[in-house]
C-alpha positions, 0 to 999 in steps of 0.5 A, a space after each residue: 711141192 706146189 703149196 697152193 694145191 697142197 693147202 687145199 687138203 686143209 679145207 676139203 669140205 669148204 666151198 671153193 668155187 661158185 660158178 654158173 649156179 653150181 658149187 664145188 668144194 676143195 675136195 672136188 677141186 683136188 679130185 678133178 685136178 688130179 684126174 686132169 693131170 693123169 690124163 695129160 701125163 698119158 703114161 709119162 712120168 712128168 710133162 717136164 715143162 711142156 706148155 699147155 695152152 687153154 681158153 676156158 670159161 672162168 669157173 671150176 673147169 678153169 681152176 681144175 685145168 690150171 692145177 691139173 697142168 701144174 700137178 703133171 709138171 706142165 706150164 699153164 698158158 691161159 689165153 684171152 678169150 677176146 683175142 682173134 685166132 691170129 693172136 692165139 696162134 702166135 702164143 701157141 707157136 711161140 710157146 711150142 705148145 703140145 696141146 690146146 684145151 678149149 671150152 665148147 664156145 671156143 672149139 670152132 676158133 681153134 679147130 682149123 688151126 690146130 688141125 693144120 699144125 697137128 696140135 691136139 685140141 681137147 675139151 675140158 670134159 674129155 680130160 679124165 683119167 682115174 689111174 696113174 702116179 703124179 710127179 713131184 713138182 719142185 717150186 723153182 720149176 716154170 709154172 705159167 706164161 702170161 703174154 704182155 704186149 707192153 708198148 712196143 714190139 710183139 707180145 712177150 711171154 712172162 715166165 713165172 715159177 711156182 715160187 714166184 706165184 707163191 710169193 706173190 700170193 703170200 705177200 697179198 694174203 698177209 697184207 690184206 688179211 685173207 682168211 678162210 672166212 672170205 668170199 670174193 666175187 671175180 669179174 676179172 679176166 683170167 689171163 691177167 695177174 689181177 684175176 689169177 693171183 690177186 683174186 683166185 690165187 689168194 682166195 684158194 690159198 686161204 681156203 676162201 670162196 671164189 664166186 665167178 660172174 663170167 659176163 659183167 653186168 652191173 645189176 648182177 654184180 650188185 646183187 651178188 655183192 649184197 650177199 651176207 657172205 660176201 667180204 671182198 671185191 676187186 675190180 679195175 677203175 672202169 668197172 667202178 665207173 660203170 657201177 657208179 653210173 648204174 647206181 646213179 640211175 636207180 631209185 632212192 630205195 634201191 640205192 640205199 639197199 645197195 649202199 648198205 650192203 656194200 658198206 658191210 664188205 671188209 675190203 674193196 680194191 682197185 687196180 690195173 690202171 690209175 684210179 681217178 680220185 673222182 671215182 674214188 670219192 664217188 665210190 666212197 660216197 655211195 658205199 662208205 668204202 675207201 677203195 684200196 689202190 695198189 700197184 703191180 704188173 705181169 712181171 712182178 705181181 703186186 709190189 706196192 699197196 695202200 694199207 689194209 688198216 690205216 690211211 689210204 691217200 687218194 691218188 697214191 698207191 701206198 708202200 712196198 708190200 711184204 717181201 718186196 723191195 722198191 726204189 725210185 731212180 734216175 736215168 743213171 739208176 741212182 736213188 732219188 730223194 723224196 718227191 723227185 720223179 724217177 723210174 720204179 725198180 722192184 726186187 723180190 721173190 715174186 719177180 718173174 724168171 724171164 721172157 720166154 725165148 728172149 734172153 736179151 729182152 730179159 737181160 735188158 729189163 734188169 739192172 746189173 745188180 738184179 732190179 727189175 726196171 718197170 718203166 713206170 715213173 713215180 715219186 715218194 712222199 712221206 713213205 707213199 708212192 704216187 704214179 706219174 705215168 708210164 715212161 713210154 706213153 703217159 709221160 708226154 714230152 712237149 715244148 721241153 717239158 715232161 708232162 703227166 697225161 694222168 695228171 691232166 686226165 684227173 683235172 679234166 674228169 673234175 669238169 662237170 660236163 665230162 663223163 670220161 677222157 684220155 690224154 695222149 701225146 702224138 708226134 709233132 715237129 713244133 712241140 715234139 709231142 702234141 698233147 691231145 685230149 679225147 673227151 666224152 661229154 656227159 649226156 645232154 651236156 653242151 660242152 664248148 671247146 673254148 670254154 673248156 680250154 679257158 677253164 683248163 688254163 686256170 687249173 694247170 700251168 699253160 704248158 700242160 693244157 691240151 692243144 687239141 680236143 677231140 670229142 667222141 660219143 664214147 671212148 674206145 675201150 683200149 684208150 683208157 687202159 694203163 698203157 695207151 698206144 700211140 698207134 690207137 691215138 692216130 687211128 682215132 684222129 
């Protein structure tokens, strides 16, 4: 049975979801999910793994549809609301989806495509059936497909089973001490594991309350986090950066009020991209909270985390989570000793089942003895791991050296006149790859390239400094993600 849903019966009268000014209990969530499941079955005994694609506004309907698909024996395929129809159409075709469920704001996006392909297009409000039996869904059946582009090729569908999802959730619940008394704000997209598993899944497993804010706004975030009931917050480094900037613009009395409220939360987490130490230090100064940095990806959920209780080392991602095995290996997959840089390998019950319809890609992503190859380069020191970068993007091979783009970015951010930056490696005949730093100066800064270059030479060995600087008024959004595509870098330059 699907324990995530079964556990909701323990908390029937407790508040499960807050969204758009409405509140919903676990009992309401169970009833709605079962009604949706019966509708999807439409007289069938079991969906038998049929893929149901949905683009639904985060909140009660999203959760009920996700659970309804699972209760009917289907596979949930959430779409990115920011994707153009060509990307969504690729996912629909690749999964051979039988139905698309779209909230009212997204109906027009799919109308023509679904009509031309003969695929049913439904609104959440239409999904209702009061009568019918539900199948027994075993935990080893497929549950969800999330699409990840990685760094090359077409997006791949990452297939996770119910036991994969359960393992990912229970590992975090144990590590981060979740309970039914928790209340978390979710500002993260629900087509990534960060929002689906780390926030929503852990909250609902624990009988906690998950509150949604569909449109990010710093003022509203601070207002919600100031509630006495709020206990946790999770976000990406970019969000923390924006919140810091907003806080700095406020009057002293408002800063103190917000800082006092933030100091009362029991846990704040940062993930999905490397957390700059400068952001960690600024957030600690304004909130009293040392952000907990963790490491994971679509294929494995979370694998490594700083401790909930204990010392969190700036720049490090911590140690392996409960139930997860981690190794660092060289190119021949031999284990490396302390502080030697190599690829992170992961094994555990939370690791995904397969790439949808891609048996060769699935085979190639594992070692012969079943360890998943993450493609991320790291080293360990005193039991803690530190990410150096992604082997295909963040590790720049220039002048015979392997250089961490993340290391250079961290140094650049400590320069007083820089608001943000991204370091990229572009193909170059002389150097192999040319180190390029994309710089966003602070407002009213008089940043000079020569002066910056001289300062960088004092901070890092000569071979590591950028050989080209590009100054922009603002940084393109995708340039600051965990993976910076070189195609994007070329378009910038």
